[in-house]
N, C-alpha and C positions, 0 to 999 in steps of 0.2 A: 832676383831673376824669376821670371814667371812666363806662362803661356798666355799671349794676348789674342783675343778673337775680335774680328770685325765682320760685319755683315753688309753685303751688297744685294740690292734688289735687281733681279733680272726678269725677263719675260716669262721665264719658267718658274719663278719664285725666288725667295731669298737664298743666298749662298753665303756660308761662313768660311772665313779664311783664318788660319792660325799662324801666329808668329811667336818666336822666342824673343822676349824683350826684357829690358830692365830699366829702372829709373835712374837718371843722373841729375845731380843738383846743379842748376845754373846760378852760380854765385852772383853774376852781374845783374841778372834779372830777378834773382831771389825766389825762383820757382823750381819745381822738379819737372824734368822733361823726359818723355819716354824715348828710349833709343832701341830700335829694332836691330837685333843681332842676326836673326836668320828667319826666313819665311818658309813655312812648311807647305803653303799652297792651300788649295781647297780641302775642307775637312772631309768631304765625301770621297776624295781621291788620295787620301793620306796614305803613305807607305808605312804602315804600322810596324811591319817586320824590321824595317831599317831603323825606326825609332827605338825598337826593342834592343837591337844590337848596339845602338849608341848608348842607351842607358846602361846596358851590361858592361860596356867598355869603361864608362865613367865610374861605375860602381866598383870596379877593380882598383880604382885609385883610393877608395875609402876603406876604413876599418869595417868589420862586420857590424859594430854598433852604429857607426855613422851611416852605413848603407841602409840599415833597418829604420833608423830615424828619418832618413831622407825619403823613404818610401811610405811613411805613415801620413795619414791625412793631417792637415794643419790643425793644431790645437787639440788633437785627440790623445788622451792619456790612458794607458793600460794600468788600472789601479789595483786589481787583485785577481786571484785565481783560486778556485776551490774545487775539490773533488765533487763530481756530480753523479757518476754512474752507479755506485752502490746504493745510495739513497733513492735514486730514480727507480731502479729495478725493485727494491723492496717496497717502495710506495706503490708501484704498479700492481704488485701482487696483493698488497694490503687492500687496495681498492677493488681488485678483481674478486677477492674473497668477500667483499662487502663489510670488512671490519670497520671501515670508516662510517658507513651509514648505520651499522649496528650500534656502534658507540654513541653516535650523535642521537639516534632514536632512543636508546636506553637512558641517556642523560637529559633528554629534552625537558622533562618535568622537574628536574633538580635545580637547585640554586647555583648554577654554574654556566658559563658560556660554553655550550656543548661543541661549537665549532673550534674554538681555541683549545679545549680540552682534548679533542680528538687529534689535533695536529701536534700537541705537546706529547701525548702518549705515543703517537707514531715516531716522533723524534727520539723519545727515550728508548723505544724498541730498536730503532735503527742504530742508536748509540751502542746498545749491547752487541749488535751484530757486526758493527764496523770498527768501533774504537771504544771498548768498554771502559767506563770511568764512574766516578761518583756523580751524584746528581748535580752537585755544585760545579764540577768540572764539565759536566755535560752541557750546562748552560753556556759556558765559554765555547765549547765545541760547536754548538748550534749557531752561535752568533758569529764565529770567526772561521770555522774549519770545515763546513759542509753546506751544501745547497739543498734546502728542503722546501718544497713547494708550499706556499702559504704560511711560512714561519721563518722570519728573519732573525728573531731573537726571543728569549724567554727568561723570566726570572725564576730563582729557586722556589719561591713560594707557589708560583703557578704550577711548577712540576709536582709539588707535594699535593696541591689541591686536585690535580688530575689523577694522581695515584690513589688518593682517597676515594675519588669518584669511581675509578676502575674497580676497586675492591668491593664497592657497593653493588656492582652489576656483574660480579664474577660468574655466578651460576648461569644467568641468562646469556651472557656473552659467550661462555664456553660452549653452550648448546648451539648457538648460531654459527659460531666459527666451525664447529665440527660438521654441521650440515653443509656449509659452503665448501669446506675441504673435501668432503665426501663427494659432492657434485663435481668439483673441479677435477679431482684425480680418479673419479670412479672407484672410490675405496670399497673393498669388500672385506668388512671386518669379521672374518671368520675366526681368526686368532687374535686375542687381545692380551698383550703382555703387560705385566705390572711388576714394579720393583720400587724399592725405596733406597734413598741414600741419606747422608747427614751432612750438614755444613756447620763448621764451628766458628766461634767468635773469640777474639782475643780479649777476654774479660777476666777480671780477678774473681768475680762473684756472679753466680747465676741470677736470673730474675726472681723476684719475690713470688711465691706460690699464690695463685688466685683460683677460685672455684671455676670449674669447666664442665661442659657436658661431655657426652660419650664421644663426640666428634672432635674434642680438643678445643672448642670455641669457648670464649670467656662468657660466663653466665651473668646476666643482670643481677643486681643485689637481691631482688625478690625471688630469683630462681635458685639462690644459693643458701637457702634456709636450713637450719638444723645440722649443718656441717656434713650432710650426706653426699654432696657433690665432691668429686675428687679434686684436689687442688694441685696445681703445677705451674711453675713459671714457664714462659714460652721458650726462652733460652735457658736450658737446664742441662744438667749432666746426664748422659746416657751412653749406650753402646755405640761408640763412634766407628763409622765405616771408613774414616780417614785416620784411624789409629791415634786419635787425640782425645782419649777419655778424660784427660786432665782439664779440658776446656768445655764451657757450656756450648750447646748446639741446638739446632732444630732439625726435625726429620722432614724430608721432602719425598712425596711419592709421585710417580708418573705412569700413565697408561699410554702404551705405544702400539701402533699397528704393526703387522709383519713387515711392512716396507719402511718402518722407522719413523712414521709420522706421529708426533706426540699429540694425543687428542685432549689431554687435560693433566693438570698438576694439582697437588694438594700439599698442605703444610700442617704439621702437628708439633706439639711441644717436644723438646729434645729427649725426654725420658720415655716416650711412647714406644711400646713394644710392637714389632712388626705384625704379630700373629693376627690380630683382629682387624687390621686396616683394610684388608681386601674386601671385607664384608661391607664396610662403609663405601668403598669405591663402587662396588656392584650396585648398591642403593642409589648412589649419585647418578649412575648411568642408566638407571632403569627406564626412564622416560625418553631416552634417546632412540633414534630410528636405527637401532642395531639389529642385524639379522641374527641367526643362530650363532652364538658366541662360545668359543672354547677359551677359557682363561688359562694363561700360562704364567706360572710364577715359580720362584725357587723354593728351597727347602724350608725357609722361615715361615711360609704360609700354609704348610701342609697339615695343619691340625685337623682332627676329625670334625670339629664344629665348622671350620672353614670349608671343608669338602662338602658337607651337607648343605651349607648355605649357597655355594656356587652352583649346586645342581637344581636350585629352585628355578621354576618357570622354564624347565627344559635345558638349562645351561650345563656345560660340562667343563672339565679342567684337565690340564697337564701339569703335574707338580713334581718337583724334585723330592726325592725321599732320602732321609738321612740314613746312610748305610751303617753308621756306628751308634745308632740310637738305642740298640737293644731291642728293637721292635721284632716281634715274632714273624710278622709279615715280611719285613725287610730281610731278616735272616733266612726265611724259607725261600724267598725269591732268589737271593744270591746263591743258595746252596743247590738250587734245582739244576740238574745237568741239561745240556742241550747245545746245539751248534749255533755259532754266530753267523750272521749274514752281513756282508759288506754292503752298506747303503750310500756311502760317500767316502771321499779320501780320508783316511784315518778315522773312520767311524764304522763300527760293526755293532749289530743289535741282535738281541735274543729275547723273544717274548716268553713270559712265564705266566701261566694261569694257575692260581691257587684254588682253594676249595670254592664251591659254588656260593657259599654264604659270604665270600669276599667279593663284592661286586666289581672292584677295581681290576684293571689289567696292569701288569707290571712289565716293564721293558728294561733289561739290563743292557747298558751301552758300554762299548769298549773302544778305547783309543790307543793303538799300539805305541804311538810316539809318546803319549802321556804316560804310558806304562813304563817305558824306558826312563823317562824323566823322574818319575816317582821312585824307581829303584835306585837311580843315581843319588837322589836327595837322601833317601833313607840310608844308604851305605855311608854317605858322608856324615850324617847325624850319629850313626852307630860308632864310627871311628872317633868322633868327638867325645861320645859318652865313654867309650873304652879308655880313652886317654884321661878323662876326668876322674874315673874311679880306679885307675891303675894304682896298686900299692896301698889301697885303703884298708886292706885286711889288717895292716899293722897299726892303724889308727885306733884311738879309743872309741868306745861306743858314742860318746858325746860328739867327737869330731865327725864321725860318720853321719850322725843325725844332722849336724849342721850342714854338711855337704848335701845330704839328701834334701834338706830344706831349700838350699840354693838351686838345686836342679829342678825342684818342683815349680820354680818360676819360669822355667824354659820348657814349654809344652812339647816341643819337638824332641827333646832329649828325655824328658820324664816319661813319655809314652813307652819307651823301651827299657825303663829301669825297673828292677824288682829288688825286694829286700828279702833275704832268707830268714828262716826262723831264728838264726843266731845273730841277725842284725847286719849281715854282710851285704855289700852292694854288688849286684850282678846285672848283666845284660839279659833281658827277658826274651828268650829265643821263641817262646810261644807267641808273644806279641808281634815279633818280627814275622813269623809265619802267617799270622792272621792278617797283618797289613799287606803282605806280599800278594795275598789272594785278592786284594782290592785295587792293586795297581792298575791305573788307567781306566777304571770303571766308574760309572755313576748310574744311579737307579732312578727310574721315573715311574710314576703311577698315573693312570688316566681313567676317567669314568666314561669316555666316549667309546661306544661299541663299534662305530663305523670307521674310525681312523685306523690305518695300518700301523704296524710297529715302526716302520720307516718314517711315516708321517709324524708319529709321536716324538721320535728322536730328533728329526730335523726341525720340528716345530719348537721343541725346547731349546735347540741350539740357536734358534733365532732370538732367544732372550738376550743374546749379545747386542741386539738393536737397542735395547734399553740401556745396557751398560755403555754403549757408544754415546747414547744421549747424555748420560751422566758425565762422561768424559768431555764431551763438547760443551756442556753446561759449565763445567769448572775450568776448562782450559781455553775455549774460544770466546764464549759469552761472558766468562768471568762471574759466575754465580757468587763466588767469594773473592775478595773480602766484601762483606755487606756492611756498608757504612751507617746503617740505620740502627736505632735502638728500640723504637717503638714497634710493638707486635704488628699493628696494621700496616705500617710502612714495610716491614720485612715480608709480610705476605704479598703486598703489592709488588715489591721488587721481584719476587719469585714468578709472579704472573708476567711481568715484563720479560723475564728470561725465557719463560715458556713460549710467549708470542714470537720472540726473536728466533728461538730454536725451530718453531713451526715454519716460519718463512725460509729459514736456511734449509730445512729438510725438503721443502717444496722445490727450492732452487736446485738442490742436488738430485732429487728424484726426476725432475723434468729435464735437466741438462746432462745428467750422467757424469758430472764433474764435481770435485770436492768444493766446498764453499770457500776454502782458502785460496784455491786457484781462481775461482769465479770472482771473488772479492778483489784479488790483486789486479785482474784484468779490468774490471769495471771501474775501479778507483783511478785508473789512468785517464778516464774520460772526465775532463774538467770544464768548468764554465768560467769565462773571463769577463771582467767588468771593465767597460770602456767609458770614459767621461770626456766630453768635448763641449764646445760652445753651444751645440744644439741640445745637449742633455746627456743622459746616461743610458746605455744598453748593455745587456748581458748575452754573450754569445758562447756556445759550446765549442769544444775542439772537434775535429773530424773523427767520425767513428772508424775504429779499426775493423778488419774483417772478423776478428774474434768477438769483439763487442757486438757486432751485428748478429753473429750466430747465437750468442747468448740471449739477446733480446728476442730473436725470432723464436728460439726454443721455448722461452717463457711466455710467448704469445703477447709480447709488449711492443708497441710502436717505438720508433727512435724518438728521443727527445727533440723538440723543435730547435732549429738552428739558433734562432734568437729567442731567448726565454723571457725577456722583459725589455721594455723601452720606455724611458721616462723623459719627456721633453724638459728643457730647462725652464725655470720659472721666468715669467715675463718680467 
């Protein structure tokens, strides 16, 4: 059954008439004849509303699947659907920042297809942000589970070649990306936060030691003469911030602005100590277009040498100070009397100025809620210690020594334990009193004479932006597990994670929403592929109001309704 049209010529021009017809087989004549079932009349006078009511009435006689199939164009098949929105938004930001042109320009003179390499690198960055996986799994994701402009599929070898090329242009690319982000977001880098973390590997043995320079980079054979260069494996044992000292690790550093924008990352061998790293970071950012910078870092970077280095070229710092280090300056600052001033909820500050020859300013910060928490924890530890040493006076000296050795492996308990001259185990009341004076407090030192005590305290509190970056790196972008074993591939993997975090932070800063919520909404925007006798075309679903709002906030246009159309081969 079909709609038959016929044309008649009149004085006013041709007129089309529509009829509902079907073909019947005339067995006697051996031909098919057309039988008109109903005449709709002239096409230009058609009662379309009545036809719509007829179609709706007939559709009620069909199942939903039959009704949908009956309304589809003849011969057109819906072959697949893929999420489009997340990759489209990330790609839009990638291009707005000029990362695509920067990568292609930096790779133009290398032995690699720079157009393909740029698309592959974007796809790997999008994979970290949308569906983190190994590089092998990412190739399947690109081929079957996402729509990326200019890349329908890629092999694992192409991914590794692109990663190797990325590592070769790391310094220049980081500088260009920072300039673009600073222009896009009008960044004012007055405070620059730096911190490190570690990520471990499920290995039985660490990497073999090789000669390295002071930056942790592998030296060429001619640069490692006489055994003077320090040797270390990239994946090696060190102080783990994941509490996995039993496994080899690498150290990762990140510099972040006060709004949480990560401007660069670094990698070092797993046994690298934190203390000297901030000096290397300052050197790497020396040629960037940074205004007056105040470096903010935690207690691990507060050595005297670091403080002197950060003050070069007019720089300043806000650093955490160890309260239990035995430093005369810290002890004097904590002992100085004075009143606290409330500067924020659960944050009070007191500035302390020591002797004139001590150029730094000290700020004692106090959090009442943290003080209550510290007191509660200490009381619980003391109760455990008292229970552990109860009745030990009746034990032999050897047994008491064994127990003391066991308690020494538990720092929380051992801190409050003392041994008398006679070898008896007691709770150290002096240690308890000393700890009580530190409840809820932390100590800061700053070289900046212009910042107020409030600004110093609030600036240091923003160091949480880096800690949130590490959390998102490990939980959303899946920095770990790292499936690579070669040092260059591990370094490139960290760079991909940094670029993914950068795009995520720009989305969050611009929209005011979490990436998890934005990603969930955007991934509901799909592109469907339809194939018929005339060829194949790809069409997106309709945008929701929320999706429109997100794209508008990001300054991105809506994706075209039809993304691609390919005519059938003749």
